[in-house]
C-alpha positions as CSV (number, residue, x, y, z in Angstrom):
1,X,0.0,0.0,0.0
2,X,2.8,2.4,0.8
3,X,4.4,1.7,-2.6
4,X,1.2,2.6,-4.3
5,X,0.9,5.9,-2.5
6,X,4.6,6.8,-3.4
7,X,4.0,6.1,-7.1
8,X,0.8,8.1,-7.1
9,X,2.5,11.0,-5.4
10,X,5.3,11.0,-7.9
11,X,2.8,11.3,-10.7
12,X,0.7,14.0,-9.1
13,X,3.4,16.3,-7.9
14,X,4.7,17.5,-11.3
15,X,1.1,18.2,-12.4
16,X,0.4,20.1,-9.2
17,X,3.5,22.2,-9.7
18,X,2.5,23.0,-13.3
19,X,-1.0,24.1,-12.1
20,X,0.6,26.3,-9.5
21,X,2.7,28.0,-12.1
22,X,-0.3,28.5,-14.4
23,X,-2.3,29.8,-11.5
24,X,0.4,32.4,-10.7
25,X,-0.2,33.9,-14.1
26,X,-3.9,34.4,-13.7
27,X,-4.6,38.1,-14.0
28,X,-5.1,39.2,-10.5
29,X,-4.2,42.5,-8.9
30,X,-2.7,40.7,-5.9
31,X,-0.3,38.6,-8.0
32,X,2.9,39.4,-9.8
33,X,2.4,40.3,-13.5
34,X,3.1,37.4,-15.8
35,X,6.4,37.5,-17.7
36,X,6.0,38.2,-21.4
37,X,8.2,39.1,-24.3
38,X,10.4,37.4,-26.8
39,X,12.9,34.6,-26.7
40,X,15.1,35.5,-29.7
41,X,17.2,33.1,-31.6
42,X,19.9,34.4,-34.0
43,X,20.8,32.6,-37.2
44,X,23.4,33.3,-39.8
45,X,22.8,30.9,-42.7
46,X,22.8,33.5,-45.5
47,X,26.0,31.9,-46.9
48,X,26.8,29.6,-49.8
49,X,26.6,26.6,-47.5
50,X,23.1,27.5,-46.4
51,X,24.1,26.4,-42.9
52,X,23.8,28.3,-39.6
53,X,27.3,29.6,-38.8
54,X,26.2,32.1,-36.1
55,X,27.8,30.2,-33.1
56,X,31.2,30.1,-34.9
57,X,31.2,33.4,-36.7
58,X,29.5,36.0,-34.4
59,X,31.3,36.9,-31.2
60,X,29.1,39.7,-30.0
61,X,25.6,40.9,-30.8
62,X,23.7,44.2,-30.4
63,X,19.9,44.4,-30.6
64,X,18.2,47.8,-31.0
65,X,14.5,47.7,-30.2
66,X,11.9,50.1,-31.7
67,X,8.2,50.3,-31.4
68,X,5.7,50.0,-34.3
69,X,6.2,53.6,-35.2
70,X,10.0,53.3,-35.2
71,X,10.6,55.0,-31.8
72,X,13.5,53.8,-29.8
73,X,12.6,51.5,-26.9
74,X,15.8,49.7,-25.7
75,X,19.1,48.2,-26.5
76,X,20.3,44.7,-25.6
77,X,23.8,43.3,-26.0
78,X,25.6,40.0,-25.5
79,X,29.4,39.5,-25.8
80,X,29.9,36.3,-23.8
81,X,30.7,32.7,-24.8
82,X,27.0,31.9,-24.6
83,X,26.8,33.0,-28.3
84,X,28.8,29.8,-29.2
85,X,25.9,27.7,-27.9
86,X,23.5,26.6,-30.6
87,X,20.7,26.8,-28.0
88,X,21.4,30.4,-27.1
89,X,18.3,32.6,-26.8
90,X,18.2,36.3,-25.9
91,X,15.3,36.7,-23.5
92,X,13.7,40.1,-23.8
93,X,10.9,41.4,-21.5
94,X,8.4,43.5,-23.5
95,X,4.9,44.8,-23.0
96,X,2.2,43.8,-25.4
97,X,2.6,45.5,-28.8
98,X,4.4,45.4,-32.1
99,X,8.2,46.0,-32.2
100,X,10.9,46.4,-34.8
101,X,14.2,44.6,-34.1
102,X,17.5,45.7,-35.7
103,X,20.5,43.4,-34.9
104,X,24.2,43.7,-35.5
105,X,27.0,41.3,-34.9
106,X,30.4,42.9,-34.4
107,X,29.5,46.3,-32.9
108,X,30.0,45.5,-29.2
109,X,33.2,43.5,-29.5
110,X,36.4,45.0,-28.1
111,X,38.1,45.3,-31.5
112,X,35.1,46.4,-33.6
113,X,35.5,48.0,-37.0
114,X,32.1,49.6,-37.2
115,X,30.0,51.7,-34.9
116,X,26.8,53.8,-34.9
117,X,27.3,57.4,-35.9
118,X,25.1,58.3,-32.9
119,X,24.2,55.7,-30.3
120,X,20.4,55.2,-30.3
121,X,18.6,56.5,-27.2
122,X,15.5,58.1,-25.9
123,X,13.9,60.3,-28.5
124,X,15.6,58.7,-31.5
125,X,13.9,56.8,-34.3
126,X,14.9,53.8,-36.4
127,X,15.5,55.9,-39.5
128,X,18.2,57.8,-37.5
129,X,20.3,54.7,-37.3
130,X,23.6,54.8,-39.2
131,X,26.5,52.4,-39.0
132,X,29.9,53.7,-40.1
133,X,33.3,52.0,-40.7
134,X,36.0,53.3,-38.3
135,X,39.2,54.7,-39.6
136,X,40.7,57.8,-41.2
137,X,38.2,57.8,-44.1
138,X,40.8,57.6,-46.8
139,X,42.7,54.3,-46.5
140,X,42.0,51.0,-44.7
141,X,44.8,48.5,-44.4
142,X,43.4,46.4,-41.5
143,X,41.5,43.1,-41.2
144,X,38.0,44.3,-40.6
145,X,36.2,42.8,-37.6
146,X,33.3,41.1,-39.3
147,X,30.0,42.9,-39.3
148,X,26.6,41.1,-39.5
149,X,23.1,42.6,-39.9
150,X,19.5,41.4,-39.5
151,X,16.0,42.8,-38.8
152,X,12.7,41.4,-37.7
153,X,9.2,42.7,-36.8
154,X,7.5,40.9,-33.9
155,X,4.2,41.2,-32.0
156,X,4.1,40.5,-28.3
157,X,0.7,39.3,-27.0
158,X,-0.5,37.1,-24.2
159,X,1.7,35.8,-21.5
160,X,5.1,34.1,-21.4
161,X,7.9,34.4,-24.0
162,X,7.3,33.6,-27.6
163,X,10.2,32.3,-29.6
164,X,11.2,34.2,-32.8
165,X,14.2,33.8,-35.1
166,X,16.2,36.7,-36.5
167,X,18.2,35.9,-39.6
168,X,21.5,37.7,-40.3
169,X,23.8,38.4,-43.2
170,X,27.5,39.2,-43.4
171,X,28.6,42.7,-44.5
172,X,32.4,42.1,-44.7
173,X,34.6,40.4,-47.3
174,X,38.1,39.1,-47.5
175,X,39.8,39.2,-51.0
176,X,43.0,37.2,-51.5
177,X,45.0,38.1,-54.7
178,X,47.7,35.9,-56.1
179,X,50.2,36.8,-58.8
180,X,52.0,34.0,-60.7
181,X,54.5,34.1,-63.6
182,X,53.8,31.5,-66.2
183,X,57.5,30.9,-66.6
184,X,57.7,30.0,-62.9
185,X,60.0,32.8,-62.1
186,X,59.6,33.9,-58.4
187,X,57.6,37.0,-57.6
188,X,58.0,39.3,-54.6
189,X,54.9,41.0,-53.2
190,X,56.9,44.2,-52.4
191,X,57.2,44.7,-56.2
192,X,53.5,45.3,-56.5
193,X,50.9,47.7,-55.0
194,X,47.5,46.2,-54.4
195,X,44.3,48.2,-53.7
196,X,40.5,48.1,-54.0
197,X,38.5,51.3,-54.2
198,X,34.9,51.6,-53.3
199,X,32.3,53.9,-51.5
200,X,30.9,51.4,-49.0
201,X,31.7,52.7,-45.5
202,X,28.3,54.0,-44.3
203,X,25.2,51.9,-43.8
204,X,21.6,53.2,-43.5
205,X,19.2,51.7,-41.0
206,X,18.0,49.1,-43.6
207,X,21.6,48.0,-44.4
208,X,21.7,49.8,-47.7
209,X,24.8,52.0,-48.4
210,X,24.8,55.8,-48.2
211,X,27.4,57.7,-50.3
212,X,30.3,58.6,-48.0
213,X,33.3,59.1,-50.3
214,X,35.6,56.7,-52.0
215,X,37.9,54.6,-49.7
216,X,41.1,52.8,-50.7
217,X,41.5,49.4,-49.3
218,X,45.1,48.3,-49.0
219,X,46.5,44.9,-48.0
220,X,46.3,43.8,-44.3
221,X,48.6,40.9,-45.2
222,X,50.9,40.2,-48.1
223,X,54.0,38.2,-48.9
224,X,55.2,35.2,-50.9
225,X,54.4,31.5,-50.9
226,X,56.3,28.7,-52.6
227,X,54.5,25.6,-53.9
228,X,55.9,22.5,-55.5
229,X,58.5,19.9,-54.6
230,X,61.5,21.1,-52.6
231,X,64.8,20.7,-54.4
232,X,63.2,20.7,-57.8
233,X,63.7,24.1,-59.4
234,X,61.5,23.3,-62.4
235,X,58.5,22.3,-60.3
236,X,58.7,25.0,-57.6
237,X,56.7,28.2,-58.0
238,X,57.0,31.3,-55.8
239,X,53.9,33.5,-56.0
240,X,53.1,36.9,-54.6
241,X,49.9,37.4,-52.6
242,X,48.0,40.1,-50.8
243,X,44.8,40.0,-48.7
244,X,42.4,42.9,-48.5
245,X,39.4,43.3,-46.2
246,X,36.4,45.2,-47.5
247,X,33.0,46.3,-46.4
248,X,29.8,45.1,-48.2
249,X,30.0,44.8,-52.0
250,X,26.9,46.0,-53.8
251,X,25.9,45.8,-57.4
252,X,24.9,49.4,-57.5
253,X,28.5,50.4,-56.7
254,X,31.5,50.1,-58.9
255,X,34.5,48.9,-56.8
256,X,37.7,48.4,-58.7
257,X,40.7,46.2,-58.2
258,X,44.0,47.8,-59.1
259,X,47.5,46.3,-59.1
260,X,50.5,48.4,-60.1
261,X,54.3,48.0,-60.2
262,X,55.8,49.5,-57.1
263,X,58.9,50.7,-59.0
264,X,57.3,52.9,-61.7
265,X,53.5,52.8,-61.0
266,X,52.9,50.9,-64.2
267,X,49.4,49.5,-64.3
268,X,49.1,45.7,-64.3
269,X,45.5,45.0,-63.4
270,X,42.6,47.5,-63.4
271,X,39.3,45.7,-63.4
272,X,35.7,46.1,-62.1
273,X,35.8,43.9,-59.1
274,X,32.1,42.9,-58.9
275,X,31.9,41.9,-62.5
276,X,34.8,39.5,-62.1
277,X,33.6,38.1,-58.8
278,X,30.2,37.4,-60.4
279,X,31.9,35.2,-63.0
280,X,32.2,32.7,-60.2
281,X,28.4,32.3,-59.9
282,X,27.6,28.8,-61.2
283,X,24.7,28.0,-63.4
284,X,23.4,26.1,-60.4
285,X,22.5,29.5,-59.0
286,X,21.3,31.0,-62.2
287,X,18.1,32.2,-60.5
288,X,20.0,33.8,-57.6
289,X,20.1,37.6,-57.9
290,X,23.6,39.0,-58.2
291,X,23.3,40.9,-55.0
292,X,22.4,37.8,-53.1
293,X,25.4,36.0,-54.4
294,X,27.8,38.8,-53.4
295,X,26.2,38.8,-49.9
296,X,26.3,35.1,-49.4
297,X,29.9,34.7,-50.5
298,X,32.4,36.5,-48.4
299,X,35.8,35.0,-48.9
300,X,37.3,35.4,-52.4
301,X,40.5,34.5,-54.1
302,X,41.7,35.6,-57.5
303,X,44.8,34.3,-59.3
304,X,46.3,36.4,-62.1
305,X,49.0,35.0,-64.5
306,X,51.8,37.3,-65.7
307,X,54.2,37.0,-68.6
308,X,58.0,37.5,-68.4
309,X,57.5,41.3,-68.3
310,X,54.9,41.1,-65.5
311,X,52.1,41.9,-67.9
312,X,48.8,40.3,-67.1
313,X,47.7,37.6,-69.6
314,X,44.1,38.7,-70.0
315,X,42.8,35.3,-71.2
316,X,42.4,33.4,-68.0
317,X,41.9,34.0,-64.3
318,X,41.3,31.7,-61.4
319,X,38.5,32.8,-59.0
320,X,37.9,30.7,-55.9
321,X,39.6,27.7,-57.5
322,X,37.5,28.0,-60.7
323,X,39.3,28.6,-64.0
324,X,37.5,31.4,-65.9
325,X,38.5,32.0,-69.5
326,X,38.1,35.6,-70.5
327,X,38.1,35.2,-74.3
328,X,35.6,37.7,-75.8
329,X,34.4,38.8,-72.4
330,X,34.4,42.7,-72.4
331,X,35.2,43.5,-68.8
332,X,36.9,46.8,-68.2
């Protein structure tokens, strides 16, 4: 008989606790108000792998909250290791109503490369929000701390926390450039100047770009690499490389990649960067808009082949390991 009572008690106790919890949220002036708001999940799968890379790529997140009319309500930030947990949720207490969320990854980190032109606060509205790249405004030769963006409209109603998902995209790129001589003669990176020019340093509240003046991106890393069998001069090749870190690439802009000879400034490469990067878009993604492709891909590599006089052979280029033949392609 005692055993039966114990088993029955074990079954009834969890149900009783649940009923107590529900009872505590019955609207009554004598009871504490029920918790309500949003349990927010962040996802970054706007990449060519279509896989959520938020836990491995985003190391800090800032959430700006606005009401239905775009008036500023609050800011929430998270910079801890909890972001690396797939199950992380940002729990936000909110009264009933409709809200506009604007999220950034990379603003609250110690070594951030972007920041609001004015921190949102009481009296500001969503359309005031601007995000600018930090620096001297003329040249950038650093590895940019990655910037991510996402937005979401939510409605809070009833009690408890309702789960929502905010999807993010990446606003920064890394471009690796490799120069190789076809006769396998070694090249030195110091013999070349690499740069990318673009006007893409100021973001509007909706992540579009606002004209802010042309910036020159210079390498944050450059040098030489030797590939091939050691000890075999005919099979070893020493190439020159440079890596440049840029802000968002947009089809409405006209960024250019320029490579010149350090000694006399002779032009070796001068191409419309976006047009060449879009050559990489496979027919598998024929229906994907060009802007989506530029946004989903963020790590680029381009290999240019030079002749004995360090003149670019404009018949072939390798982009992200794909050989692209340029015969009869008017890209200038």
